[in-house]
C-alpha positions in Angstrom: 82.1 113.8 168.2 80.0 111.9 169.9 80.2 111.8 174.0 81.6 108.1 175.1 78.0 108.0 177.5 76.4 106.8 174.0 78.2 103.8 174.4 77.5 102.9 177.9 73.9 104.2 178.2 71.1 101.2 177.5 67.5 100.8 178.0 67.1 97.4 180.2 64.5 96.4 178.6 65.3 96.3 174.6 69.6 96.8 175.5 69.3 99.3 172.7 71.7 102.3 172.8 70.3 105.6 174.0 71.1 109.0 172.4 73.4 111.0 174.8 72.2 114.8 174.7 75.7 115.7 174.0 75.6 113.8 170.7 72.7 115.8 169.4 72.7 118.8 167.4 72.7 121.7 169.9 69.6 123.6 168.5 67.8 120.6 168.5 69.4 119.9 172.3 67.7 123.6 173.1 64.6 122.9 171.4 63.8 119.5 173.3 65.3 120.6 176.8 62.8 118.8 178.5 63.8 115.9 176.8 67.6 116.1 177.0 68.4 118.4 179.5 66.7 117.0 182.6 68.6 117.2 185.4 69.9 113.4 187.0 67.3 112.3 184.3 68.3 110.6 181.2 65.6 110.5 178.3 65.3 107.0 176.4 65.7 108.3 173.2 67.0 106.2 170.5 67.2 107.8 167.0 66.9 112.0 166.0 66.7 113.2 162.6 65.3 115.9 160.6 62.9 114.6 158.1 60.5 115.5 155.5 57.0 114.5 156.3 53.9 114.0 153.4 51.3 116.6 154.0 47.6 115.8 153.9 47.5 118.0 150.6 50.0 115.8 149.0 53.0 118.2 149.3 56.6 117.4 151.0 56.9 120.4 153.0 56.7 119.4 156.5 60.1 119.9 158.2 59.8 117.8 161.4 62.1 116.2 163.6 61.8 112.9 164.2 62.5 111.3 168.1 62.0 107.7 168.6 61.9 106.3 171.9 61.0 103.1 173.9 57.6 103.5 172.8 57.1 106.2 170.1 57.9 108.3 166.9 57.2 111.6 167.8 57.5 113.9 164.9 57.8 117.5 166.2 58.2 121.1 164.9 61.8 122.4 165.1 61.3 124.4 168.0 60.3 121.3 170.0 56.2 121.4 169.6 55.1 117.9 169.6 52.8 117.7 166.2 52.1 113.6 166.4 53.3 110.9 168.6 53.2 107.5 166.9 53.2 104.5 169.3 55.5 101.5 167.7 52.7 99.0 168.6 50.4 100.6 166.5 52.7 100.5 163.3 51.4 97.3 161.7 54.2 97.8 158.8 57.0 99.7 157.2 56.5 100.6 153.6 59.7 101.5 152.0 60.5 103.0 149.2 63.0 103.4 146.4 63.4 106.6 146.7 64.0 106.5 150.3 60.2 107.6 151.2 59.5 105.4 154.3 55.5 104.9 155.0 54.1 103.8 158.4 50.7 102.0 158.8 48.9 103.2 161.7 45.5 101.2 160.9 44.1 102.0 164.6 44.7 106.1 163.3 46.1 107.1 160.0 50.0 106.8 158.1 52.2 108.7 157.6 55.1 109.4 155.1 58.4 110.9 155.8 62.0 110.6 154.4 65.0 111.0 156.7 67.5 114.2 155.8 70.2 111.2 155.6 69.0 108.5 153.5 71.9 106.1 155.4 70.1 105.8 158.5 67.1 103.9 157.4 68.7 100.7 158.1 69.5 101.7 161.5 65.9 103.3 162.3 64.2 100.1 160.9 66.4 97.8 163.0 65.4 100.1 166.7 61.7 99.7 165.5 62.4 95.9 164.6 63.9 95.2 167.9 61.4 97.1 170.2 58.0 95.4 168.1 60.1 92.0 168.8 61.0 92.6 172.4 58.2 95.1 174.4 55.5 93.9 171.6 56.4 90.1 171.1 55.8 90.4 167.3 57.7 91.1 164.0 57.6 94.2 162.1 56.3 93.8 158.7 58.8 95.7 156.3 57.7 95.9 152.9 59.9 96.9 149.8 58.3 98.5 146.8 60.0 98.4 143.5 59.6 102.3 142.6 59.9 105.8 144.1 56.7 107.0 145.8 54.0 108.3 143.8 51.3 107.8 146.4 50.2 104.3 147.4 46.1 102.8 147.3 47.2 101.1 150.7 48.9 104.8 152.6 45.8 106.2 154.4 47.1 110.2 155.3 43.3 111.5 156.1 42.9 112.5 159.5 40.0 110.3 161.0 37.2 112.3 162.2 37.6 110.5 165.8 41.6 110.7 165.9 42.3 112.1 169.9 45.9 113.1 169.2 48.3 110.7 171.9 50.4 112.8 174.5 52.7 109.9 174.9 55.6 111.0 177.7 58.9 109.9 177.4 60.8 107.1 180.0 63.2 108.6 181.6 65.8 107.2 183.9 68.8 107.4 186.0 72.2 107.1 185.1 72.7 103.7 187.0 69.8 102.2 185.3 70.9 102.9 182.0 74.5 101.4 182.5 73.4 98.4 184.5 74.7 95.4 182.6 76.2 97.9 179.7 79.7 97.6 180.3 79.2 93.6 179.9 77.5 94.3 176.7 80.3 96.8 175.4 83.1 93.2 176.2 80.4 91.1 174.1 81.6 91.0 170.4 79.0 92.4 168.2 77.3 89.6 165.6 78.5 89.8 161.9 76.8 92.1 159.6 74.4 90.5 157.6 75.7 89.1 154.1 75.1 91.0 151.1 71.5 91.0 149.4 70.7 91.8 145.6 67.4 93.1 145.0 65.0 96.1 143.7 65.5 97.5 147.0 68.8 98.4 148.6 67.6 100.2 152.0 66.1 97.0 152.8 69.2 95.0 152.9 69.7 94.7 156.7 65.9 95.0 157.4 65.8 91.5 155.8 68.3 89.7 157.6 67.6 87.8 160.9 67.1 89.9 164.2 70.3 88.7 165.5 72.1 89.9 162.9 70.3 93.6 162.7 71.3 94.2 165.8 74.9 94.8 164.4 73.2 98.2 164.1 72.4 99.0 167.6 75.8 97.5 169.1 77.4 100.2 171.1 80.7 99.3 169.6 79.2 100.2 165.8 79.3 104.3 165.7 75.9 105.3 163.6 77.1 108.2 162.9 80.0 106.2 160.4 76.7 104.8 158.4 76.7 108.3 156.9 79.8 107.6 154.8 
């Protein structure tokens, strides 16, 4: 059950819905108590998922918890340890493969390849990233469909550069008043129509290829994201 707060709490800048801690798996919530259990504060977290990340050795064996904030994608251990923070402003493209793997192109650092535990949420995640790239950084996010499963890619660089310095990017916290300001107005506004069905070799890109307005339906507070899992 998703708390009613999920439908009300929103980032005042992007208008994207904020995940309420009560809707997060209890084990994850405990591991990330510094994010979801800060007294009188609400962390701007738009997405939480278990993922399998491709390691530099070539094996898909790194289990991670992915948190997406208004600034970053955080790849973390299940105990809450942050392993990598990727700034959304540094992601130039997202490659989307037919087997559900996603590759983030991060030219300023090195790339990352991962797969969501629930691949039905791919469009949901991509639309969040699209909105943040557009609203916060004034640019479109390139989404590149690949006609096949992930088996390595010549444009994907997984080797960490020698001069790489990990980024420690803090979460943004709001008060309840800040997160609800204007949110009820959004609740009363009907969502835009869903994008038309598109036929192609890469079904996961259907919503991501739609117009930005239509894509926002996946982040409208009246849409239950958990319904996407079927």
